[in-house]
C-alpha positions in Angstrom: 61.1 49.4 49.6 58.9 52.1 47.0 58.5 52.3 43.7 60.7 56.0 44.0 63.6 54.0 46.1 64.2 51.3 43.0 66.9 52.7 40.2 66.4 51.7 36.4 68.9 48.9 37.2 66.2 48.0 40.0 63.5 48.1 37.8 65.3 46.1 34.6 66.2 43.2 36.9 62.4 43.1 38.1 61.1 43.7 34.4 63.4 40.7 33.4 62.9 38.4 35.8 59.1 39.0 35.6 59.3 37.6 31.9 61.6 34.8 32.7 62.4 33.7 36.1 65.1 31.0 34.7 67.3 33.3 33.6 70.7 33.0 35.3 72.7 35.5 37.2 75.4 35.7 34.5 72.4 36.6 31.6 70.8 38.8 34.1 73.8 40.6 34.8 74.6 40.9 31.0 71.0 42.3 30.2 71.3 45.5 32.9 75.2 46.2 31.9 76.4 45.2 35.3 79.1 42.5 36.4 77.8 39.4 38.3 78.3 40.7 41.9 76.6 43.9 42.0 74.0 41.8 39.9 73.6 39.4 43.4 73.8 42.1 45.7 70.7 43.8 43.9 68.7 40.6 43.9 69.3 39.8 47.4 68.6 43.3 48.5 65.5 43.1 46.9 64.9 39.5 48.0 65.2 40.8 51.6 64.0 43.8 51.0 60.6 41.6 50.3 59.9 43.0 46.4 61.1 39.6 45.4 58.9 37.5 47.3 59.7 34.2 45.6 60.6 32.8 42.0 58.0 29.8 40.7 56.8 28.2 37.6 54.0 29.6 36.0 51.5 26.8 34.9 49.3 26.4 31.8 45.9 25.5 33.7 44.7 24.7 30.5 46.9 21.9 29.9 46.1 20.6 33.3 42.5 20.2 32.4 41.4 23.4 34.9 40.1 25.4 32.4 36.8 26.8 34.3 37.1 29.6 36.1 34.2 31.0 38.8 34.3 34.3 40.6 32.4 33.6 43.8 31.1 36.4 45.9 30.0 36.2 49.5 27.9 38.5 51.7 27.9 37.8 55.2 26.1 39.3 58.3 28.8 38.0 60.9 31.8 40.5 60.9 33.3 39.4 64.1 37.3 39.4 64.3 36.4 35.7 65.3 34.1 34.8 62.6 36.7 36.7 60.0 39.6 34.7 61.4 37.7 31.3 60.7 36.7 32.4 57.2 40.2 33.3 56.3 41.8 30.0 57.5 38.8 27.7 55.9 38.6 29.4 52.5 42.7 29.3 52.1 43.0 25.8 53.1 40.6 25.4 49.4 43.1 24.7 46.9 40.4 25.6 44.0 40.6 29.0 45.5 43.1 30.7 43.3 42.7 34.4 44.5 40.7 35.7 47.6 39.7 39.4 48.5 37.7 41.2 51.3 35.7 43.8 49.5 34.0 47.5 49.3 30.7 47.5 47.8 28.0 45.2 47.4 29.6 41.7 48.5 32.1 41.4 51.5 34.4 38.8 50.0 35.5 37.4 46.4 37.2 34.6 45.3 38.4 33.1 42.1 38.3 29.8 41.8 40.3 27.1 39.2 38.5 23.5 38.5 37.8 21.2 35.6 34.5 21.7 34.6 31.2 22.6 36.7 30.6 19.6 38.1 33.8 20.1 39.8 32.5 23.5 41.2 29.2 22.0 42.2 31.8 19.8 44.3 33.3 22.9 45.3 30.8 24.9 46.5 29.2 22.2 48.3 32.2 22.2 50.3 32.0 25.9 50.9 28.9 26.7 51.6 29.0 23.6 54.2 31.9 24.3 55.9 31.6 28.3 56.9 28.2 29.1 59.0 27.1 33.0 58.8 27.2 33.0 54.7 23.8 35.1 53.8 24.5 35.2 50.0 26.9 33.1 47.6 26.6 34.6 44.2 28.9 33.2 41.4 29.9 34.2 38.1 31.4 32.0 35.1 34.3 33.3 33.1 33.6 32.6 29.4 36.8 33.0 28.0 39.7 34.3 29.3 41.1 38.2 27.5 44.0 39.2 29.4 46.1 37.1 32.2 49.3 38.2 33.6 51.3 37.7 36.7 53.8 40.8 35.9 53.2 43.8 37.9 53.5 47.2 36.0 57.3 48.4 36.7 57.8 51.9 35.4 
């Protein structure tokens, strides 16, 4: 389903859910001026189409002692399909890796890593580089202060 296939009520539902995933069906329906049955049918359609992937609780990382954010950039000289699949499988198993991208540009991959402190990052870094052969350059940058963080997609 594409953005152009969503009507204004679908978009309102998605915006409301992104702001507060705990809203009941009755509350959602009222907010978008529908009765519960049509509202439920729209939500079901959006879920079946994959627009709504899942509903989760967003936790406060700082409150949980996870305030050290690192961005790890990786270069490799191995670009075989077998290596790629093994690399992706290995990296996605690290719970500290919050985001993981294949990149265009100077580096081949970028990871967003969240841990408690530099010591824990060092432990993560050692596990990472010792788990994967073929890394030619691994460099890290550390966030000093988060200035914007959102999970809400820009639905217009």
